[in-house]
KOLVO-81939 format. One line per field, with one value per residue: residue number from 1; x, y, z of N, C-alpha, C in turn. Coordinates in pm, 1 decimal, always signed. Atoms other than C-alpha are relative to their C-alpha. Layout:
BEGIN
miba	[NUM, ...]
n_x	[X, ...]
n_y	[Y, ...]
n_z	[Z, ...]
ca_x	[X, ...]
ca_y	[Y, ...]
ca_z	[Z, ...]
c_x	[X, ...]
c_y	[Y, ...]
c_z	[Z, ...]
***
This chain:
BEGIN
miba	[1, 2, 3, 4, 5, 6, 7, 8, 9, 10, 11, 12, 13, 14, 15, 16, 17, 18, 19, 20, 21, 22, 23, 24, 25, 26, 27, 28, 29, 30, 31, 32, 33, 34, 35, 36, 37, 38, 39, 40, 41, 42, 43, 44, 45, 46, 47, 48, 49, 50, 51, 52, 53, 54, 55, 56, 57, 58, 59, 60, 61, 62, 63, 64, 65, 66, 67, 68, 69, 70, 71, 72, 73, 74, 75, 76, 77, 78, 79, 80, 81, 82, 83, 84, 85, 86, 87, 88, 89, 90, 91, 92, 93, 94, 95, 96, 97, 98, 99, 100, 101, 102, 103, 104, 105, 106, 107, 108, 109, 110, 111, 112, 113, 114, 115, 116, 117, 118, 119, 120, 121, 122, 123, 124, 125, 126, 127, 128, 129, 130, 131, 132, 133, 134, 135, 136, 137, 138, 139, 140, 141, 142, 143, 144, 145, 146, 147, 148, 149, 150, 151, 152, 153, 154, 155, 156, 157, 158, 159, 160, 161, 162, 163, 164, 165, 166, 167, 168, 169, 170, 171, 172, 173, 174, 175, 176, 177, 178, 179, 180, 181, 182, 183, 184, 185, 186, 187, 188, 189, 190, 191, 192, 193, 194, 195, 196, 197, 198, 199, 200, 201, 202, 203, 204, 205, 206, 207, 208, 209, 210, 211, 212, 213, 214]
n_x	[-78.1, -56.8, -164.9, -7.0, -64.7, -132.7, -94.8, -103.8, -82.4, -14.7, -37.4, -77.6, +48.6, -29.9, -73.9, -74.4, -98.8, +77.2, +135.2, -38.3, +108.3, +24.1, +46.9, +58.5, -145.3, -102.2, +88.1, -157.3, -92.9, -71.1, -117.0, -107.1, -16.3, +43.0, -2.2, -102.0, +50.9, +101.5, +140.1, +55.4, +132.1, +54.1, +117.2, +102.8, +88.7, -75.3, +46.2, -165.8, -113.3, -96.0, +21.1, -123.4, -153.8, -64.3, -38.5, -92.8, -84.9, +22.6, -72.2, -59.4, -43.9, +114.0, +25.9, +107.1, +72.9, +173.4, +56.7, +118.8, +31.7, -10.0, -124.3, +16.5, -1.7, -120.4, -99.3, +5.3, -2.1, -100.7, -65.2, -59.2, -139.1, -153.9, -120.5, -87.5, -6.7, -32.0, -46.6, +124.1, +64.3, +33.8, +144.2, +40.1, +102.9, +88.5, +128.0, +24.9, +68.5, -68.0, -121.6, -44.8, -142.4, -75.4, -42.0, +10.6, +91.8, -110.9, -123.5, +7.5, +6.5, +138.6, +78.8, +82.6, +85.0, +27.6, +97.7, -51.3, +114.6, +86.5, +63.7, +112.7, +100.5, -24.8, -95.2, -136.8, +0.8, -151.8, -108.8, -91.5, -105.6, +67.4, +42.8, -25.7, -52.7, -142.7, -81.4, -1.0, -158.5, -99.8, -22.7, -53.9, -80.5, -20.8, -76.3, +111.4, -62.1, +16.5, +136.4, +67.3, +31.9, +140.3, +84.4, +131.6, +116.5, +109.8, +59.0, +23.3, -158.5, -77.5, +72.2, -31.1, -110.7, -37.4, +14.9, -52.4, -81.3, +42.5, +78.6, -89.8, -75.4, -171.9, -12.5, +70.3, +35.2, -71.2, +20.2, +115.6, +33.7, +102.3, -65.8, -153.5, -35.7, -17.3, -79.2, -160.5, -82.8, -6.1, -81.6, -167.4, -57.4, +100.6, -27.4, +136.9, +33.2, +128.0, +167.9, +6.2, -45.8, +95.2, +117.7, -39.7, -7.2, +147.9, +72.1, +53.5, -61.3, -76.2, +58.8, -116.3, +78.9, -118.7, +78.4, -160.2, -56.0, +3.1]
n_y	[-124.0, -2.9, -16.3, -156.2, -13.7, -71.9, +22.6, +82.1, +58.5, +157.2, -17.3, -40.6, +138.4, +117.2, -51.2, +14.6, +112.6, +109.7, +126.5, +143.3, +3.2, +162.5, +77.4, +89.9, +21.1, +51.0, +197.4, +109.8, -19.9, -113.8, +1.8, -45.8, -134.5, -154.5, -27.3, +69.7, +154.1, -53.9, -41.6, -106.0, -56.9, -101.6, -31.9, -5.0, -103.9, -138.5, -176.8, -118.9, +0.3, +1.7, +118.9, +103.5, -117.3, -15.3, +80.0, +42.8, -71.6, +87.3, +129.9, +51.4, +131.7, +43.7, -73.8, -42.7, -36.3, -35.8, -1.9, -66.7, +14.6, -115.6, -84.1, -167.7, +11.2, +141.9, -83.9, -82.1, +132.4, -10.5, -89.8, +26.7, +77.4, -115.1, -68.1, +102.7, +125.0, +143.1, +100.5, +103.3, -35.2, -34.1, +4.8, +9.4, -53.1, +88.6, +54.9, +135.0, +108.9, +74.8, +68.4, +156.7, -38.1, -84.6, +67.5, +156.2, +87.8, -28.0, -80.5, -185.2, +37.0, -15.2, -53.6, -154.5, -86.8, -91.8, -102.6, +55.2, -31.6, +79.4, +50.8, +45.4, +77.4, +144.9, +37.9, -57.3, +91.1, +93.3, -80.6, -75.5, +68.3, +141.4, +63.0, +157.9, -9.9, -107.5, +111.1, +100.9, -121.9, -23.3, +163.8, +77.6, -121.1, +8.3, +97.3, +61.0, -53.4, -160.6, -110.2, -69.7, -88.9, -111.7, -77.5, -41.7, -98.3, +41.1, +70.7, +87.5, +83.5, +115.0, +100.7, +18.4, +27.6, +71.7, +111.1, +69.4, +60.6, +138.0, +116.4, +56.4, +140.6, -95.4, -95.5, +16.1, -171.7, +33.9, -128.8, -107.7, -72.2, -100.9, -143.2, +58.8, -63.5, +44.9, +63.6, -24.6, +126.1, -1.5, -202.3, -28.7, -10.3, -25.5, -96.2, -80.4, -82.3, -143.8, +3.0, +5.0, -122.5, -125.3, +64.2, +13.8, -124.9, -74.1, +103.2, +96.9, +93.0, +49.6, +177.6, +11.8, +208.8, +84.8, +162.3, +59.5, +82.6, +130.1]
n_z	[+23.0, +94.1, -72.1, +20.1, +35.8, -69.9, +125.9, +22.0, -88.1, +48.3, +27.3, -167.7, -54.4, +78.1, +25.6, -83.6, -64.8, -128.8, +64.3, +119.4, +83.3, +99.8, -57.8, +99.5, +64.7, -102.3, -69.7, -109.4, -45.9, -75.5, -82.4, +89.3, +101.3, -75.6, -130.8, -106.8, -43.6, -156.5, -47.3, +96.7, -54.9, +147.6, -24.5, +117.1, -52.4, -104.2, +26.6, +2.6, -31.8, -153.9, -57.1, +70.0, +10.9, -176.5, -16.6, +56.0, -104.4, -129.2, +5.2, +98.7, +58.6, +112.0, +80.2, +13.8, +123.7, -33.2, +163.9, -49.4, +142.5, +56.0, -26.4, -94.1, -158.4, -48.1, -4.7, -169.0, -40.3, +59.9, -4.5, -83.2, +19.0, +38.5, -50.3, -162.5, +91.0, -115.6, +80.2, -60.7, +48.1, +138.3, +10.0, +122.6, +26.8, +75.1, -54.4, -98.1, +62.7, +116.1, -118.1, +32.8, +80.9, -58.5, -131.3, -15.3, -131.2, -125.0, -12.8, -88.1, -123.7, -76.1, +37.0, -57.2, +92.8, -113.0, +73.0, +146.2, +21.4, -49.3, +175.9, -32.2, +69.8, +35.4, +138.1, +14.2, -68.3, +38.0, +17.9, -124.8, +15.4, -116.2, +67.4, +31.2, +116.8, +14.1, -105.7, +97.6, +23.5, -107.0, -39.1, +66.3, +25.3, -179.0, -34.5, -85.1, -153.7, +3.8, -4.3, +74.9, -71.1, +71.1, -73.0, +81.7, -91.5, +55.8, -72.2, +59.0, +114.0, -33.3, -43.0, +92.3, +50.5, -99.8, +47.7, +128.6, -48.3, -52.0, +37.8, +86.5, -87.9, -13.4, -138.3, -139.6, -123.8, -146.5, -87.3, +17.2, -65.5, +49.9, -52.6, +20.5, -78.6, -185.2, -8.7, -36.5, +59.1, +152.6, +11.8, -3.7, +88.6, +87.5, +42.4, +29.2, +142.1, +38.5, -26.1, -146.3, -134.8, -8.2, -108.0, -154.7, -70.0, +43.1, -103.4, +8.1, -73.5, +83.8, -25.2, +63.7, +13.0, +40.0, +48.5, +66.6, +109.6, -22.4]
ca_x	[-188.6, -66.5, +320.5, +468.6, +681.9, +1059.9, +1254.6, +1577.2, +1544.3, +1561.8, +1817.6, +2004.0, +1877.0, +2032.9, +2342.1, +2446.9, +2721.6, +2502.3, +2230.4, +2267.4, +2108.7, +2200.6, +2015.2, +1964.7, +2379.4, +2410.1, +2185.4, +2377.3, +2603.8, +2585.1, +2803.9, +3089.6, +3030.5, +2859.3, +2816.2, +3153.7, +3027.8, +2771.4, +2440.6, +2189.2, +1917.9, +1679.3, +1389.5, +1079.8, +943.8, +1222.6, +1080.8, +1380.2, +1572.8, +1578.5, +1501.1, +1785.8, +2061.1, +2078.6, +2022.7, +2320.1, +2518.7, +2416.8, +2542.7, +2837.3, +2850.8, +2586.8, +2502.2, +2174.0, +1958.5, +1670.9, +1442.6, +1171.3, +985.0, +981.3, +1260.6, +1118.5, +1090.9, +1433.0, +1621.7, +1631.2, +1732.8, +2039.8, +2139.3, +2142.1, +2396.6, +2609.2, +2680.3, +2739.4, +2824.5, +2843.8, +2995.6, +2707.1, +2472.0, +2277.6, +1969.0, +1738.0, +1531.6, +1220.1, +961.4, +906.5, +716.1, +1076.3, +1296.0, +1323.0, +1515.5, +1762.6, +1815.4, +1892.5, +1670.2, +1839.2, +2012.1, +1864.0, +1901.9, +1587.9, +1348.7, +1172.2, +871.2, +775.6, +442.1, +395.1, +58.9, -246.7, -408.1, -797.3, -974.2, -1056.7, -950.5, -626.4, -590.5, -246.1, -116.3, +4.8, +301.5, +169.2, +1.5, -9.9, +121.5, +466.3, +483.0, +510.2, +835.9, +1003.6, +969.0, +1179.1, +1438.6, +1486.2, +1726.3, +1547.5, +1576.6, +1542.3, +1307.7, +1066.1, +967.5, +629.7, +506.8, +204.6, -56.1, -270.7, -499.7, -679.4, -342.1, -197.6, -516.7, -456.6, -127.0, -98.4, -353.9, -170.0, +133.6, -71.5, -190.8, +146.7, +332.3, +705.9, +634.9, +565.5, +449.1, +698.4, +587.0, +310.2, +216.5, -52.0, +131.0, +495.4, +552.3, +412.0, +610.1, +946.7, +1017.7, +923.4, +1051.2, +1362.3, +1597.8, +1334.8, +1441.4, +1155.1, +1054.8, +930.1, +581.2, +623.3, +763.2, +464.0, +158.0, +304.2, +350.1, -72.4, -165.6, -193.5, -72.6, +197.5, +130.3, +456.3, +455.6, +800.0, +735.2, +1070.2, +1132.9, +1021.5]
ca_y	[+10341.7, +10469.2, +10459.0, +10793.9, +10796.1, +10850.5, +11002.3, +10831.7, +10584.6, +10243.5, +10389.1, +10494.4, +10117.1, +9932.4, +10083.3, +10075.1, +9852.3, +9698.6, +9578.1, +9253.3, +9268.6, +8903.5, +8701.9, +8454.1, +8410.1, +8347.8, +7985.4, +7777.8, +7958.9, +8266.7, +8142.5, +8160.3, +8420.0, +8676.8, +8618.2, +8430.1, +8118.7, +8354.0, +8290.3, +8427.0, +8638.8, +8793.2, +9020.2, +9031.7, +9348.8, +9594.0, +9945.1, +10183.0, +9978.3, +10046.7, +9712.5, +9525.3, +9799.0, +9818.3, +9447.7, +9389.1, +9659.8, +9452.4, +9120.1, +9079.8, +8757.3, +8726.5, +8831.3, +8995.2, +9093.4, +9301.9, +9266.6, +9467.8, +9522.4, +9856.2, +10097.0, +10441.0, +10260.9, +10036.8, +10356.8, +10512.6, +10145.8, +10141.7, +10524.5, +10475.6, +10168.6, +10459.5, +10638.6, +10394.8, +10099.0, +9713.1, +9456.9, +9212.0, +9388.1, +9375.8, +9438.9, +9296.4, +9428.9, +9220.4, +8993.5, +8713.2, +8489.9, +8455.9, +8319.1, +7995.1, +8133.9, +8297.1, +8056.5, +7684.8, +7448.3, +7518.1, +7815.2, +8099.4, +8055.4, +8237.4, +8452.4, +8847.2, +8947.8, +9252.0, +9477.5, +9321.6, +9407.0, +9254.2, +9214.9, +9265.2, +9127.5, +8756.9, +8698.1, +8839.5, +8575.8, +8405.3, +8703.2, +8839.8, +8674.2, +8443.2, +8273.1, +7856.9, +7964.2, +8189.6, +7917.9, +7641.3, +7899.0, +7961.0, +7559.3, +7469.9, +7780.9, +7743.0, +7526.4, +7282.6, +7451.7, +7826.4, +8071.0, +8219.5, +8555.9, +8768.5, +9072.8, +9277.6, +9560.4, +9430.1, +9194.0, +8986.3, +8945.8, +8781.6, +8553.4, +8484.5, +8423.2, +8240.5, +7936.0, +7916.8, +7838.5, +7597.6, +7413.9, +7397.6, +7064.0, +7277.5, +7496.6, +7441.4, +7797.2, +7815.5, +8174.9, +8442.7, +8723.0, +8964.9, +9263.9, +9254.5, +9539.7, +9448.9, +9127.8, +9153.5, +8799.4, +8872.1, +9292.2, +9182.6, +9303.9, +9359.7, +9593.7, +9843.2, +9909.9, +10270.2, +10109.8, +9985.1, +10284.1, +10493.8, +10246.1, +10158.1, +10507.4, +10572.1, +10291.0, +10006.2, +9670.4, +9487.0, +9096.8, +8891.4, +8485.6, +8268.6, +7939.4, +7705.4, +7525.5, +7127.9]
ca_z	[+4485.5, +4161.9, +4180.5, +4095.6, +3797.9, +3900.9, +3563.8, +3440.1, +3730.2, +3484.8, +3373.9, +3710.0, +3842.7, +3573.9, +3496.8, +3863.9, +4003.3, +4323.2, +4041.9, +3903.6, +3605.5, +3431.8, +3733.9, +3479.2, +3423.6, +3816.3, +3838.2, +4094.3, +4104.3, +4338.9, +4596.5, +4379.4, +4185.3, +4431.6, +4806.7, +4847.1, +5028.5, +5281.8, +5377.2, +5079.9, +5242.6, +4963.4, +5065.5, +4790.8, +4748.8, +4920.7, +4776.6, +4920.5, +5058.3, +5450.8, +5610.9, +5393.3, +5379.8, +5806.7, +5764.8, +5574.9, +5807.6, +6150.5, +5951.9, +5779.9, +5708.4, +5523.8, +5220.7, +5136.4, +4829.1, +4788.5, +4460.6, +4399.6, +4017.1, +3997.4, +3916.2, +4077.0, +4419.9, +4386.4, +4290.5, +4653.5, +4748.1, +4500.2, +4549.1, +4898.2, +4885.0, +4622.7, +4915.0, +5178.5, +4979.4, +5167.9, +5047.2, +5176.1, +4964.2, +4581.0, +4417.5, +4128.3, +3963.6, +3857.9, +3943.3, +4197.1, +3968.0, +3756.4, +4112.9, +3940.7, +3662.4, +3880.9, +4188.7, +4202.9, +4448.7, +4796.0, +4695.0, +4917.1, +5317.0, +5409.2, +5251.0, +5376.2, +5219.8, +5438.6, +5337.5, +5021.8, +4813.3, +4953.1, +4627.6, +4819.1, +4590.2, +4549.9, +4188.9, +4264.7, +4537.5, +4350.8, +4319.3, +4676.2, +4734.5, +5036.4, +4800.2, +4761.7, +4389.2, +4531.9, +4811.0, +4568.3, +4453.7, +4776.7, +4872.7, +4575.9, +4643.4, +4998.1, +5152.4, +5385.7, +5769.7, +5627.0, +5684.3, +5545.8, +5705.8, +5659.7, +5827.7, +5733.7, +5876.6, +5706.4, +5916.0, +5630.8, +5393.4, +5703.2, +5809.7, +5466.2, +5454.3, +5810.8, +5617.3, +5303.9, +5498.8, +5704.3, +5490.0, +5248.6, +5281.9, +5244.7, +5561.8, +5937.2, +6101.6, +6398.3, +6521.8, +6491.7, +6650.2, +6580.5, +6716.5, +6696.3, +6853.0, +7193.7, +7180.9, +7381.3, +7261.4, +6887.1, +6890.1, +7002.5, +6734.4, +6526.7, +6209.7, +6096.4, +5697.5, +5584.2, +5570.1, +5921.7, +6095.4, +5927.0, +6041.3, +6362.2, +6427.3, +6285.8, +6587.3, +6361.8, +6533.0, +6312.0, +6252.5, +6162.6, +6053.0, +6077.8, +5860.7, +5815.4, +5505.0, +5567.1]
c_x	[+42.6, +117.3, +36.6, +142.0, +169.1, +126.7, +199.6, +70.1, +2.1, +100.4, +143.4, +37.2, +128.0, +99.4, +130.0, +58.9, -23.9, -124.7, +42.2, -95.4, -46.8, -75.4, +5.9, +155.6, -3.1, -35.6, +78.8, +108.0, +40.0, +71.3, +98.8, +1.6, -72.9, -7.5, +129.1, -35.1, -94.3, -128.3, -66.9, -107.5, -101.2, -167.3, -93.3, -87.8, +95.3, -9.4, +162.7, +76.6, +62.5, +26.6, +181.2, +119.7, +14.1, +8.5, +194.4, +131.8, +40.3, +76.9, +93.3, +42.5, -101.5, -1.6, -143.3, -5.8, -145.7, -28.8, -130.1, -1.3, -10.1, +165.0, +8.1, -3.6, +168.9, +59.1, +77.9, +78.0, +165.2, +82.4, +66.4, +154.6, +103.3, +64.7, -25.1, -18.4, +43.7, +63.4, -57.4, -132.3, -46.5, -123.1, -47.3, -50.7, -157.2, -81.8, -27.9, +5.4, +126.0, +153.2, +52.7, +68.3, +142.2, +75.4, -17.6, -54.8, +84.6, +91.6, -40.2, -1.5, -102.2, -19.1, -87.1, -85.0, -104.6, -126.8, -57.6, -148.5, -128.7, -39.0, -167.1, +2.0, +21.6, +51.4, +103.5, +99.1, +151.8, +61.7, +94.5, +71.9, +12.7, -40.7, +23.1, +111.2, +173.4, +22.8, +83.4, +169.0, +124.4, +20.3, +93.6, +174.5, +77.3, +26.2, -51.1, +82.4, -13.0, -113.0, -42.8, -88.7, -78.3, -47.1, -97.1, -47.9, -131.0, -79.2, -55.0, +90.1, +65.4, -83.7, +16.8, +120.8, +31.1, -116.0, +50.9, +98.2, -14.8, -23.1, +135.6, +62.3, +160.3, -0.4, -69.2, +40.3, +44.5, -44.4, -51.3, +4.3, -98.3, +26.6, +175.5, +48.5, +4.3, +55.7, +117.2, +37.5, +76.5, +58.6, +133.0, +80.5, -53.7, +49.1, -133.7, +50.0, -62.2, -122.6, -11.5, +4.5, -147.3, -181.1, +50.6, -42.9, -173.4, -56.2, -33.3, +91.5, +116.7, -3.9, +134.3, -10.9, +207.8, -39.9, +178.3, -54.5, +18.5, +167.0]
c_y	[+61.7, +2.0, +145.8, -20.3, +67.2, +58.0, -44.5, -146.5, -183.1, -35.8, -31.0, -204.3, -103.8, +15.2, -6.5, -98.8, -86.4, -46.9, -109.1, -5.3, -98.3, -103.2, -121.7, -103.5, -79.8, -171.1, -85.0, +37.2, +139.4, -15.7, +10.6, +130.2, +172.4, +3.6, -115.5, -71.2, +85.8, -43.2, +66.0, +34.6, +85.9, +99.2, +55.9, +125.3, +86.4, +80.4, -0.3, -91.1, +1.7, -146.3, -77.7, +68.1, +51.9, -154.6, -56.0, +89.5, -86.1, -158.4, +11.8, -86.2, -77.1, +61.5, +18.4, +67.4, +22.8, +7.5, +36.8, +3.4, +129.1, +87.6, +100.7, -71.0, -25.6, +122.1, +56.5, -123.6, +47.6, +143.0, +14.1, -88.5, +83.7, +67.6, -15.6, -131.3, -42.4, -93.7, -168.5, +34.0, +28.5, +31.6, -62.8, +34.7, -54.2, -79.6, -120.7, -100.6, -44.2, +12.3, -58.0, +20.7, +44.2, -115.9, -145.6, -50.6, -9.6, +62.2, +128.0, -109.3, +46.3, +137.7, +98.5, -6.1, +119.5, +115.2, -39.4, +16.1, -82.6, -40.3, -28.6, -88.8, -168.4, -65.3, +48.1, -80.8, -22.0, +58.1, +63.6, -151.7, -123.2, -107.5, -201.4, +37.4, +39.1, -129.5, -93.3, +35.6, +3.5, -148.2, -44.5, +104.2, +16.7, -108.3, -36.7, +40.8, +100.1, +23.6, +51.7, +84.7, +71.6, +112.3, +153.4, +94.2, -57.4, -182.4, -103.7, -75.2, -91.3, -142.3, -91.3, -96.0, -171.5, -183.2, -40.3, -83.7, -139.2, -134.0, -68.3, -137.2, +39.7, +53.6, -35.1, +150.3, -20.5, +139.7, +103.3, +87.9, +135.2, +173.3, +20.5, +105.8, +0.6, -101.6, -22.2, -121.1, +41.6, +88.8, -26.7, -21.9, -9.9, +162.6, +77.4, +51.3, +194.3, -28.1, -43.7, +94.1, +120.1, -82.7, -65.6, +171.7, +145.8, -85.5, -141.0, -112.3, -52.7, -180.3, -59.3, -151.6, +5.8, -113.8, -24.8, -99.3, -185.6, -38.2]
c_z	[-148.1, +9.7, -104.1, -116.1, +7.9, -195.1, -43.5, +139.0, -39.0, -20.4, +98.0, +66.6, -88.3, -33.7, +99.4, +51.5, +55.6, -87.0, -102.5, -60.7, -79.5, +134.9, -29.1, -33.5, +175.1, +59.5, +66.5, -1.0, +111.9, +124.9, +14.7, +4.1, +73.6, +145.6, +89.5, +116.3, +140.3, -72.0, -130.5, +72.3, -111.0, +90.6, -189.5, +33.0, +99.1, -13.6, +52.4, +40.4, +175.3, +55.9, -56.7, +32.2, +203.7, -5.5, -7.2, +67.5, +142.4, -50.6, -91.5, -75.6, +4.8, -94.2, -61.0, -161.1, -42.5, -161.0, -13.2, -191.1, -42.2, +69.0, +76.7, +112.4, +17.0, -33.3, +134.3, +69.4, -60.5, +12.1, +137.8, +65.4, -92.2, +67.5, +126.1, -79.4, +95.8, -149.7, -12.3, -86.1, -147.8, +9.7, -100.8, -6.0, -65.6, +140.0, +102.1, -45.3, -67.9, +66.9, -128.7, -125.0, +31.2, +79.1, -37.3, +122.4, +99.8, -4.1, +47.2, +151.5, +82.9, -76.8, +109.4, -97.6, +90.7, -94.7, -116.4, -32.2, +70.1, -85.8, +76.3, -37.8, -46.6, -68.0, -28.9, +131.4, -69.4, -30.6, +132.9, +5.0, +99.6, -37.6, -20.1, -168.9, +34.8, +83.1, -13.7, -33.6, +71.7, -9.0, -68.9, +10.4, +108.6, +41.5, +155.3, +149.6, -10.1, +17.1, -82.4, +128.8, +4.3, +157.7, -91.1, +113.8, -43.2, +67.8, -114.3, -102.6, +111.2, +27.4, -104.6, +4.7, +153.5, -88.0, -103.4, +108.5, +84.7, -31.7, -188.6, +45.0, +36.3, +122.2, +128.2, +31.6, +160.9, +111.7, -52.6, +94.8, -83.7, +60.1, +88.5, +146.8, +144.8, +21.6, +39.2, -29.2, -157.1, -28.1, +7.8, -121.6, -138.8, -114.6, -74.5, -170.3, +13.1, +20.4, +139.8, +88.3, -62.3, +44.2, +124.4, +107.1, -2.1, +95.3, -61.8, +9.9, -154.0, +52.7, -98.1, +95.7, +25.3, -53.2, -8.6, -65.4, +94.0, -36.8]
***
């Protein structure tokens, strides 16, 4: 699906006080300069920001960082935050492939991947955010014992992700479900994204996994 261009989105996102426009300058210094010592939780591909915004409201003791590469999508989250300011939430506009330029080894306490682009063609497998290429990056940046959390309605992507994680030396699969909303344990406290609400309402089961950084 082609992304709709939003006029003025780039300027609005990059000029907002809630957007970190120079993440490279924070390398190794996030807890000193941004999070005030709080654990740092990141959502990669945060879209319009509903999930991470609600998490930040419920967990003021944690600092949340939403990352998305498209200003035309991220503008929704930035505007929501400007209308409802929170001291423990910021955004980055950029690609996850640049994360090693933003964070030091072991500087992240949790990573969320929610309804990532499935890149269905086999030749694009390395672009999937749960590919071994990206898991290598997460493994460097996550603190040992930290969690990688993934949700999707795409069963093929979920099966691919399970295989990648279970074969990766840096991660251990700890939890999984092929129908999150029917799981009385794993669904407890679940915060839905915009996509999750839409897909679930249409009858699509939501798959979820958690893996710990060894």
